[in-house]
C-alpha angles and dihedrals in degrees: 000000000000129000139176111220131186111192117195127186108189144185133177143172142211124241135143098226125091123225135151133313140178116261117236113249135174107287102169136002130198126187119193142049093335136145135165145214134194131217126180153130138235117229092206111099094206144004097286094187102057103018114117120226093034115244124243114281095254137112134198116259099195132048142143144206135188129240115209120174130168122255092255093052108094125197114236101170146349135208129189118208128177131177140179152122120333129028096295093240109161091001115159134155138195120247114189089331095315121116109231120207115192125246092206134014118200116198128197126190113200093191124084116258093260093054130080105276116262103195137193129172143199120201128197130204128180106227099163097128093049096049091045089055097040096043120167118011145076118327110203122195115198139174095021097143122167094153092108087067095049098092091074092049100034101083091069094030087249101160140093141154140188143125141235137193118211111198120200112190138172121239120182090212092062126089119251112276141178106232115190126188116200120196133191138098114264119177127189134188135164129205126272089257105042142006127258123214115231122193132213112189116201121197140177093070120145108187112195093153132017094203112126093354109166141171132205127192133189111217134174140210092037120153138202087229120098115246121192118256098006118150147136122223132195113204087341094309118119112238124219141151139172093288099036116049116207092251096044111041095148100060105132096265134142119209093199098051097027090231121153093184098066085128115225093344127096126199101177132171125198131182107233100177091117092052100054133072129208107265097032115143099180142023135201124227116199122194128193119193141152099194114053117271131183132209122192103164139035124179125193125192116190129162110253137175102187138121122241113217121203130166141198129201102224105181144347123211133184101044092106094063114100111260092348115148097174111096130182114223120201111198143162127220115205133198096186110131090045145130097196147024119289102229128235110252093045104145125241116199128199118213133191116214089356093283112056113081111212104163144009125195133177129233108255096213144010120280112216124220111291092009134111138204127215117212145167133215136180117229132181118221110221115245092239093065112103122215132275099047137151129247124202136168127219121198121212089020127117131175095287110030148019110230107039086165125033116260137164100250129025095178095079101049097102126083124224115276117259115203115210139164125216118231110250136181107282127204114206110243123203101168116225114343113194157301095198133186117252110278096018114151111233137159118208107232118248093205119060124223088257090054101258114147122212148120138271133224137229107025114262114276116202095186102061140024109267140181114229131196121218116203117190116226088227109045096172093107100350118095131220113244139186128223127190115213117201120216114203119205118242121254138197114248123231127215137184101225130149116249098203126049131173116249108271088019125132130241128181114206113214114247092211136047121241089265094051107266113146124216147136135262127224140231107027113261113278115202092185102062141025109266140179113227129201124213116208118191115236096210115005094199127167091247089069097040098266095272123204127214118285139194134219130182121215119198119214112219117208122237128258114227115223116230125217140174105218141163115257101199144012144160123272113279096023113143116235137161123210111220117245094211126054122228088253092058103260113144122209148118136271125228136232107030115259113280116198092186103059140032107262139180112222127204122212112210118192115234092235132024111196143109092266091055092048098257094275117204128224119254136205133206130180121214114199116216108200114224122249109251128204113205116242129220136185093239122160115249094216140009133187115260113275096022116135124235138166122216111229118240095210124057125230087262093054096257113147125209145121138280124235094230141357123267116283115205095186102064142015110272141178118230125200120212116201117196118231090231128035098181129094107313131179117223133160089276091055135258111342142162107235119223135184119274134200122220130185129210118194123218110211128206123216114283126211110210117233128202140186103225132147118257090214139016138183120261111279095015117141122237125177114212103219117232090209121057124227088258093050103262114149120214149114137272130226136230109026115261114276118196094186102057139039108258142177113224127201123212114206113194122225118264122272101030100096089246136178122215115246133199134202130186119207118194115212117212127201120249125234139184125259116226129214137184099221132145121246096214135036138166123263112274090011115144118246128167118209106214117233091212121055123231087259094051103264112147121211149116137270127233129231108025112260120258132165097182093105126050122230140074119314136180125214124188124211110209115194120229117273095255095049119090098217136121124251116264123223119207116192109199130185118207112202114211128257128170124232118171132182117198127182116199121189117197137169117242092252091057094066143143103060122194113211126172092335094314122115109215120196102171142022111299146138119236142157142199128207129215126184120226137201094272094057090251116126125232117219127200115198126193129191111192118198117190117197120200123250118241115262115237131198127146134168138194116225118228111277142180135177145092135291126301088050134163114222124198124225125195123208101211098184110049113171127191118255092017127129116218127199122190126199113192099189095247098084090269119123134180138191094201109132099202137048112321141156138233130205118231119197105169130061120247141078122299132199113222121202136180123202123189130191117188130204092276092057093252113145136198134181133206120188130185111201117220088359094160126030125182130194116220115269114251116263116209120216138143141174126226109222094212125019125195102033127204118250091242112077095346096196126149143159117253104208112207108218096168122141128228093004126148098174135025134197120193126204108190095195093231101097093260123128118281119254133219094197110126095229107006130191107223134186114214125206116280091247125113115242146086118293122198108223114196127191118195118188137182137192131217091277092057092253113150141200134176139195134186134207132181117239115197125209109197125214115231111244094248100136142027126211117195117227096213142019137184114219094187098125095263122130094254131072098349095143133043107226132154114236119221127196112265089235092059116096116200122214094184135001140179134174123196127186119202129193123221090275092056095253119145107241099167137024134180136171091186114093089207097053115082136180117274095195095261129122125206116237135170086268095051133264118338133180116262116234121257113271145087123312132186122235131196120196122190123184142157122207118232110265094021133092096204115108116211121209123196121187125183146126135267131193121224112210127173 
């Protein structure tokens, strides 16, 4: 069993902006007894465009469908296509456990270029081998998940998903057809106000008969809702059928399954036989839509009796012969994907560079269907064609047109291009050889730059210019050439370099000679000694005269030292000028400028330093500036008023001089000492320049010491008698300090400070004990105040601070105030234990009552209980009870009706703030939505619905409705045909209705007769051979529907035979085209008509024994018709019957 299957997985969206899309082009073509079927599923669970309320933004990720073909239906190919939101990057899916990666991804953007992209894709994969191997069975798609992309598309419900399998199969009982599959991704959308027409042209048609012509498309984003102005036209004719009204073609239907709930995906088939003409090669599909629609696939099936010529260029010989332009081409012509013979005389044309015709030959014989013919031809390449060039062959092409004879497909008539180059005469090329400098070592290359190998003569001579001959090893197409190599004589370079340089001077050697030759010098320049240097050329090329190495000697001239007579030292501020010319005649300048305030080293720099000036050196000289010196004396800083003192006439350094005034013992005075000499003077500290100095001697008055001491202290207190008074007088106290007795103390200042003696009396007071009336024991947490004044009037403070919160033994110390002569008091206090507890309990309302210490509590309250202990101190237990309210719950389910899958609404009638709600819908679906929401049910049965609420206090409540929702099963349409196929005579059969859950049935017999509501009708079909599509639509009591379709075949009895070719060439065989009827068949009436390719009648006969001899009557008599294909139409009625039979086909005339 063989099948051809196309498997599509698809997604689309809705938007009112137009962007780009991918045009539909021919993807596959089949010629022969082929037909097709399509299975598939939508992953949308509802019509997301018109459904109110809108469904949740979610799509199924897994689905399946079954393929079931008859034993005589043979698979010939399979293609998997999937499409959806996004750009499809990285998109894969799983088919029956196999990961599928697309061959092609088509992307459409429905937004204009300036808007944010709004992308959809359609992907295609050839899975022919897999489907041929798997055959009939369940095709399961898993893990196709575009839900992460939904948020961008959800707001306008712009999402969908689903898949389809298109099966093309061969069946020997079918007539020959041309079956074309077109692939792309076309989207269309009008404006909000009006529709826009979008066109899809389809080509590569070859219509030889219009009988049974049909077209199927796969479209997306369709809706069961009716949108104004929507239509689809074929060659300007509006299409419609029972499932697809003329004004609602995109309505989520599937012609192969009969489904009208294939949400947002259409798989629709139309018969187009009335909208085609024999000879048509193309058709135009026009679509009108306001909402956006997408089409990824179109399939056409049209009867055809035509060949299909293809060609391959197998080999080319002769291009390797030198200057040969005559080539032999071996090629093969095929007639494989064909419904008829490819005729002898069909032209084959040879093209250069795809555009220059150089030869045309004719097929010498016919090529039968499925056969091929291998041939050879000799062609001459014109001399104006440059190598490399391409050669290609086109079958059924002459100098003026492609398609000299009719065939089914003109897109595959050209062979692949072959690129070749003719062998021409070649001259070896070596580029520029030489010139070379005399003595250069060089080897003449034995391989040219264009890869020709050979030998040179004579041998290379590097002393003189010579002409050499190169002879190729292979002289078939390679020429002998001569090359002259020039030898340039060597030359000595010249430089402009100084010969004498001062020591420490600088000299830059030129890197190039005066005529431009570059080189290097060695050794490195030495500015300390006379040296000979060598120049070596870097590249002694002919362009720079072929220079040789050269030498140059540089003499180093010693320096001349300048001579001066200069001062070595002076006092600060002395004026002095440094001479600018030495005593030996060298002019220059000193730096820095002369400084009479500090010792400085000066540098003499000659004005010029070169050989001409004698290479004078720099010189240095230091001028010492002696420091100014103030004489020092051992003078007192202060004396008491009236003391005598003599000012010394010689300083400590031995400098003599005079004072500005005599000593004054009555007041503080400043005295100036002026040295006898102010010039350079040597003392122990060195050479100095003495200067006058000022000195002050203070005269002090008598000072009375002052102290900060207490007048009285407590017995035993410690007091330190200070040895320095508050006003800075040093001295001693007597007697020693006594802290037991009142004493007068005397302070005697130290000598030399003009002091006055001071006295201080300190009274010593006796200590006593403070008394208190305080308990020695108390209870825990009992109040007690510690008094700050004792019973006997002593003021003070307690440490530590009093506390009775803890039980145990504690000590507290009373410390008298600082001015009070009393002892510290110690209080030892025992705190006996008690117990006081405070508990807070928080409960929800549904957790009451609470039993606590014998009390039953039913509401929020505060209470306590008291217990005595062994110490006479009571224990108290305190309780604070907080009761939080439970959440209130109430929900309802509005009245509903419909079919599975069905979305049911739920209303939360009691929504409280700060409360979390959780729904459980009984089908493993939950939600935390607090308000009104909906849930999708897909399976029949009864479901419990519960709502749980938890408020801000953590209190929870639950409300459950048992069997809140119950669904009956959806009806499933199915029927059996008692006899299939039926004979053409009395084609009557029982249609057995085997549907489930159906209360009503409607039959469409597909033969134009009226529909029937009989549950299992017996129907008589027309006595006309063909396939009739029988459709059963059922409904249940809820109005839920389903449909199914089967093909019923009425077979024609084999009562006649019509040849498909004849040869009116005067031989004894096949000279006349004549239908042959069974001898048992009696004809009541008969007619035969022959049409040429323009539809003109060229022969007619009402005699079943008179056939067409290939002639046509003209005004000049009968003439022979040209070879080619002609169309016939036969009409006859059998004797005893009223039914007229009509047979249309094609016949080939070959001489």
